[in-house]
VOBA-1610 file (N, C-alpha, C; in pm, whole numbers, padded with zeros to 5 digits, always signed):
BEGIN
Met-01730+02222-00883Met-01654+02193-00763Met-01611+02326-00699Asn-01623+02337-00566Asn-01584+02461-00503Asn-01435+02464-00472Glu-01387+02583-00435Glu-01245+02604-00411Glu-01191+02515-00299Lys-01272+02495-00193Lys-01228+02414-00080Lys-01210+02268-00119Ser-01305+02212-00192Ser-01288+02072-00231Ser-01177+02059-00335Thr-01154+02162-00415Thr-01047+02157-00513Thr-00911+02148-00444Ile-00886+02230-00341Ile-00756+02223-00274Ile-00739+02090-00204Leu-00845+02036-00145Leu-00833+01905-00081Leu-00803+01797-00183Asp-00866+01805-00300Asp-00836+01710-00408Asp-00691+01724-00453Glu-00641+01848-00461Glu-00501+01871-00500Glu-00405+01814-00397Ile-00438+01829-00270Ile-00352+01775-00164Ile-00347+01623-00173Ile-00463+01560-00185Ile-00467+01413-00196Ile-00389+01368-00320Ala-00407+01437-00430Ala-00335+01402-00554Ala-00184+01417-00535Ala-00140+01521-00465Ala+00003+01541-00441Ala+00060+01428-00355Phe-00015+01387-00252Phe+00030+01275-00171Phe+00041+01148-00255Arg-00053+01127-00343Arg-00049+01007-00429Arg+00067+01014-00529Arg+00093+01134-00580Arg+00197+01151-00681Arg+00338+01146-00621Tyr+00358+01209-00505Tyr+00492+01225-00450Tyr+00516+01155-00316Gly+00410+01112-00251Gly+00422+01059-00115Gly+00509+00936-00102His+00524+00859-00209His+00605+00736-00204His+00754+00765-00206Gln+00793+00889-00237Gln+00934+00923-00249Gln+01002+00927-00113Glu+01127+00889-00114Glu+01208+00901+00006Glu+01289+01029-00006Tyr+01325+01084+00108Tyr+01400+01210+00105Tyr+01510+01210+00210Gly+01579+01097+00220Gly+01693+01089+00309Gly+01660+01033+00446Glu+01533+01006+00473Glu+01493+00948+00601Glu+01463+00800+00581Arg+01429+00731+00688Arg+01401+00588+00681Arg+01256+00560+00642Val+01183+00663+00608Val+01041+00651+00572Val+01017+00732+00445Thr+00903+00705+00381Thr+00866+00787+00266Thr+00812+00921+00315Met+00796+01011+00225Met+00742+01142+00262Met+00601+01128+00320Gln+00517+01045+00259Gln+00382+01025+00309Gln+00384+00964+00448Gln+00466+00862+00470Gln+00474+00800+00602Gln+00518+00903+00706His+00616+00983+00673His+00665+01084+00766His+00557+01186+00801Met+00490+01237+00700Met+00389+01340+00724Met+00270+01283+00801Ala+00230+01160+00767Ala+00118+01097+00839Ala+00159+01063+00983Gln+00281+01015+01004Gln+00327+00989+01141Gln+00327+01116+01223Thr+00374+01224+01164Thr+00377+01352+01235Thr+00237+01392+01278Ala+00141+01378+01188Ala+00001+01410+01220Ala-00055+01315+01325Cys-00020+01189+01317Cys-00067+01092+01417Cys-00014+01125+01556Phe+00112+01164+01565Phe+00166+01202+01696Phe+00092+01322+01753Ala+00058+01418+01667Ala-00019+01534+01713Ala-00157+01492+01761Ala-00222+01406+01686Ala-00356+01358+01724Ala-00349+01281+01856Glu-00249+01196+01871Glu-00233+01118+01994Glu-00209+01208+02115Ala-00148+01324+02092Ala-00121+01419+02200Ala-00243+01507+02231Gly-00351+01490+02155Gly-00472+01568+02179Gly-00474+01705+02116Glu-00391+01725+02015Glu-00387+01855+01947Glu-00517+01879+01870Asp-00544+02006+01841Asp-00666+02044+01767Asp-00649+02015+01617Asp-00760+02027+01545Asp-00759+01997+01401Asp-00659+02083+01325Asp-00646+02209+01363Asp-00550+02297+01294Asp-00408+02245+01307Met-00374+02199+01426Met-00238+02149+01449Met-00216+02016+01377Ile-00316+01931+01379Ile-00304+01803+01307Ile-00287+01830+01157Ala-00364+01924+01105Ala-00351+01961+00963Ala-00212+02018+00935Ala-00163+02104+01023Ala-00029+02161+01004Ala+00076+02050+01004Cys+00062+01955+01094Cys+00157+01844+01099Cys+00152+01760+00972Leu+00031+01733+00924Leu+00018+01655+00801Leu+00079+01728+00682Leu+00063+01858+00677Leu+00104+01937+00561Leu+00240+02006+00576His+00309+01983+00687His+00431+02061+00715His+00538+02047+00607Asp+00544+01937+00538Asp+00643+01919+00431Asp+00581+01923+00292Tyr+00462+01980+00281Tyr+00394+01991+00151Tyr+00482+02063+00048Gly+00566+02153+00094Gly+00657+02224+00005Gly+00746+02131-00076His+00780+02015-00019His+00859+01916-00095His+00781+01865-00216Phe+00649+01864-00205Phe+00566+01817-00317Phe+00556+01921-00427Val+00564+02048-00391Val+00533+02154-00489Val+00652+02242-00527His+00769+02222-00467His+00879+02313-00500His+00945+02284-00634Gly+00919+02166-00690Gly+00969+02136-00823Gly+01118+02104-00829Leu+01179+02078-00714Leu+01322+02047-00708Leu+01342+01900-00677Ala+01458+01847-00712Ala+01491+01709-00678Ala+01502+01696-00526Glu+01472+01579-00475Glu+01476+01560-00330Glu+01617+01545-00274Asp+01717+01534-00360Asp+01855+01524-00311Asp+01929+01658-00318Ile+01853+01767-00321Ile+01917+01899-00335Ile+02011+01930-00220Ala+01981+01883-00100Ala+02070+01909+00014Ala+02208+01849-00011Asp+02213+01737-00082Asp+02341+01675-00116Asp+02424+01765-00207His+02358+01861-00270His+02425+01954-00360His+02438+02093-00298Gly+02413+02101-00168Gly+02431+02227-00095Gly+02320+02328-00116Ile+02199+02281-00151Ile+02087+02371-00178Ile+01977+02350-00075Asp+01928+02460-00021Asp+01810+02456+00066Asp+01690+02497-00019Gly+01597+02405-00036Gly+01479+02432-00118Gly+01374+02518-00051Lys+01397+02555+00076Lys+01304+02639+00153Lys+01162+02584+00146His+01151+02453+00164His+01022+02385+00152His+00918+02441+00247Glu+00961+02490+00362Glu+00865+02545+00460Glu+00796+02669+00405Ala+00870+02757+00341Ala+00813+02879+00283Ala+00729+02846+00159Val+00779+02755+00077Val+00707+02717-00045Val+00573+02652-00009Gly+00576+02559+00085Gly+00452+02492+00126Gly+00353+02589+00188Ala+00401+02674+00278Ala+00313+02772+00342Ala+00250+02864+00238Ala+00328+02909+00143Ala+00276+02998+00038Ala+00172+02927-00049Ala+00196+02800-00079Ala+00103+02726-00165Ala-00031+02703-00097Leu-00031+02697+00037Leu-00153+02664+00112Leu-00219+02784+00180Ala-00152+02897+00182Ala-00197+03013+00262Ala-00336+03064+00225Ala-00373+03056+00100Ala-00505+03107+00059Ala-00620+03019+00108Tyr-00587+02898+00153Tyr-00692+02801+00185Tyr-00706+02771+00334Phe-00596+02785+00409Phe-00597+02746+00550Phe-00571+02864+00642Arg-00620+02853+00764Arg-00602+02957+00866Arg-00456+02969+00907Ala-00424+03081+00969Ala-00288+03107+01018Ala-00243+03002+01118Glu-00335+02945+01194Glu-00300+02841+01292Glu-00243+02716+01225Val-00270+02700+01097Val-00213+02591+01018Val-00087+02639+00946Ile-00098+02752+00879Ile+00009+02800+00792Ile+00134+02842+00868Glu+00117+02915+00976Glu+00235+02968+01046Glu+00323+02859+01107Pro+00269+02755+01170Pro+00358+02648+01215Pro+00433+02580+01099Ile+00366+02567+00985Ile+00434+02511+00867Ile+00550+02604+00829Arg+00520+02732+00817Arg+00622+02830+00775Arg+00738+02835+00873Leu+00710+02813+01001Leu+00812+02830+01105Leu+00878+02701+01151His+00842+02585+01096His+00895+02462+01154His+01045+02444+01136Val+01104+02504+01034Val+01250+02500+01020Val+01314+02596+01121Glu+01256+02714+01138Glu+01307+02807+01240Glu+01296+02744+01379Ala+01192+02665+01401Ala+01176+02597+01529Ala+01289+02497+01552Lys+01332+02429+01447Lys+01447+02338+01460Lys+01571+02417+01498Arg+01593+02527+01431Arg+01710+02612+01460Arg+01702+02666+01603Tyr+01580+02700+01646Tyr+01556+02749+01782Tyr+01590+02640+01885Leu+01536+02521+01864Leu+01561+02412+01958Leu+01710+02377+01966Cys+01780+02387+01855Cys+01925+02363+01856Cys+01996+02466+01945Ala+01942+02586+01951Ala+02004+02692+02030Ala+01967+02686+02178Val+01845+02645+02210Val+01800+02653+02350Val+01798+02520+02425Asp+01803+02409+02354Asp+01798+02277+02418Asp+01931+02207+02393Pro+02016+02198+02496Pro+02152+02146+02477Pro+02160+02007+02413Gly+02064+01919+02438Gly+02071+01785+02383Gly+01993+01765+02254Tyr+01924+01868+02209Tyr+01835+01852+02094Tyr+01908+01811+01967Arg+02017+01877+01936Arg+02087+01851+01810Arg+02124+01703+01797Glu+02159+01639+01908Glu+02198+01499+01904Glu+02081+01406+01872Thr+01958+01456+01885Thr+01841+01373+01855Thr+01802+01380+01707Leu+01860+01472+01634Leu+01823+01490+01493Leu+01876+01376+01407Ser+01799+01342+01305Ser+01845+01243+01207Ser+01960+01303+01127Pro+02041+01219+01065Pro+02150+01272+00980Pro+02100+01368+00871Thr+01985+01339+00814Thr+01929+01427+00711Thr+01893+01563+00770Ser+01836+01564+00890Ser+01801+01691+00955Ser+01926+01771+00992Val+02032+01701+01032Val+02158+01770+01063Val+02214+01833+00936Gln+02209+01759+00826Gln+02258+01811+00698Gln+02179+01936+00657Ser+02047+01929+00666Ser+01966+02044+00625Ser+01982+02160+00722Leu+02005+02131+00850Leu+02027+02238+00949Leu+02141+02329+00906Ala+02249+02271+00859Ala+02364+02351+00815Ala+02324+02443+00699Leu+02243+02391+00606Leu+02200+02473+00492Leu+02098+02579+00534Gln+02026+02554+00643Gln+01921+02644+00688Gln+01972+02753+00783Gly+02102+02752+00811Gly+02160+02858+00892Gly+02208+02817+01030Gly+02194+02691+01067Gly+02240+02645+01198Gly+02154+02699+01311Ala+02205+02684+01431Ala+02131+02729+01550Ala+02109+02881+01545Leu+01995+02924+01597Leu+01965+03068+01602Leu+02060+03140+01696Thr+02082+03265+01668Thr+02159+03352+01757Thr+02067+03401+01870Pro+02122+03455+01977Pro+02035+03509+02083Pro+01935+03614+02032Ala+01977+03699+01941Ala+01885+03800+01886Ala+01774+03734+01805Glu+01809+03631+01728Glu+01708+03559+01649Glu+01610+03485+01740Ile+01661+03430+01850Ile+01575+03362+01948Ile+01472+03460+02003Glu+01519+03573+02046Glu+01430+03675+02104Glu+01323+03717+02004Lys+01362+03736+01880Lys+01268+03777+01776Lys+01165+03666+01749Leu+01210+03542+01737Leu+01120+03431+01707Leu+01019+03409+01819Glu+01062+03424+01943Glu+00972+03400+02056Glu+00855+03498+02060Lys+00864+03606+01986Lys+00756+03706+01980Lys+00660+03684+01862Val+00691+03592+01775Val+00611+03568+01655Val+00486+03488+01692Pro+00369+03532+01641Pro+00249+03452+01665Pro+00266+03308+01615His+00215+03215+01690His+00218+03072+01657His+00355+03009+01672Phe+00447+03080+01734Phe+00581+03026+01759Phe+00573+02896+01840Glu+00494+02896+01946Glu+00486+02776+02031Glu+00427+02657+01955Arg+00331+02684+01869Arg+00274+02577+01787Arg+00381+02521+01692Ala+00466+02608+01639Ala+00573+02564+01549Ala+00672+02474+01623Val+00702+02506+01748Val+00794+02422+01825Val+00731+02285+01851Arg+00602+02284+01883Arg+00535+02155+01903Arg+00534+02075+01773Leu+00502+02141+01661Leu+00506+02072+01532Leu+00644+02013+01509Arg+00748+02089+01541Arg+00884+02042+01519Arg+00913+01914+01596Arg+00863+01908+01719Arg+00884+01788+01801Arg+00814+01667+01739Tyr+00691+01687+01689Tyr+00619+01578+01622Tyr+00692+01540+01493Asp+00743+01639+01422Asp+00818+01618+01299Asp+00939+01528+01326Asp+01014+01560+01430Asp+01132+01481+01462Asp+01097+01338+01499Ala+00982+01319+01563Ala+00940+01185+01604Ala+00888+01102+01487Gly+00838+01166+01384Gly+00768+01099+01274Gly+00858+01039+01169Lys+00956+00962+01212Lys+01051+00902+01118Lys+01077+00756+01154Ile+00972+00686+01194Ile+00985+00549+01243Ile+00955+00451+01129Ser+01057+00382+01087Ser+01042+00284+00980Ser+00947+00174+01024Gly+00850+00143+00939Gly+00757+00035+00965Gly+00637+00072+01050Arg+00629+00193+01101Arg+00513+00231+01182Arg+00393+00249+01090Glu+00286+00181+01122Glu+00163+00189+01042Glu+00095+00324+01063Thr+00043+00379+00956Thr-00035+00503+00962Thr-00160+00486+00875Pro-00263+00562+00907Pro-00382+00555+00823Pro-00356+00622+00688Pro-00441+00595+00589Pro-00426+00663+00460Pro-00452+00813+00477Ile-00404+00889+00384Ile-00418+01035+00391Ile-00565+01076+00401Glu-00653+01003+00337Glu-00796+01035+00341Glu-00851+01035+00484His-00789+00961+00572His-00829+00959+00713His-00825+01099+00774Phe-00736+01183+00726Phe-00716+01317+00781Phe-00805+01423+00717Leu-00887+01386+00619Leu-00973+01484+00551Leu-01061+01563+00648Pro-01122+01503+00750Pro-01202+01585+00843Pro-01120+01695+00911Cys-00997+01665+00950Cys-00911+01769+01010Cys-00880+01878+00908Leu-00848+01838+00787Leu-00817+01937+00682Leu-00939+02023+00654Glu-01055+01962+00645Glu-01179+02039+00620Glu-01205+02140+00731Gln-01186+02099+00856Gln-01207+02189+00969Gln-01106+02304+00971Ala-00987+02279+00917Ala-00881+02378+00920Ala-00886+02479+00806Leu-00973+02456+00710Leu-00986+02549+00597Leu-01038+02683+00644Arg-01005+02788+00571Arg-01055+02923+00600Arg-01206+02928+00589
//
């Protein structure tokens, strides 16, 4: 088996192993990640962006921490963990939006006056642990980072992907996007 099929097998296995878990939202982790990817696909995003949306919370699968860590005042830095776990296999167009999607939330809280009110209670709780809204200096710095705009778009799909009862295809449906997004 080659390295590319091995990582895809690992991703599918992780979704099967952990995807049924809830993490403070009204949907399971798999439902949330698939909904996020579906919103990107419906918006006409490219395969890299759909893959980033599907994998944006992969860090929750691999960080080895309990899913209620925020209740204990701990930020598991799932965005960095997930990006690091996948970086050897996927292009920057996939990895960087994953790595930056929490910063994108902090950015939107700073630049969009009504954004914070749209966040779920779980996202508000994690926002406090993640540092709150960005400062003007942090905003300026983030806006210069490659793939920043993709991260903001991912964040919007992420926020939308929490609809209880919304049907999504199985994870295997997204394999063509994942294959196209590989290095």
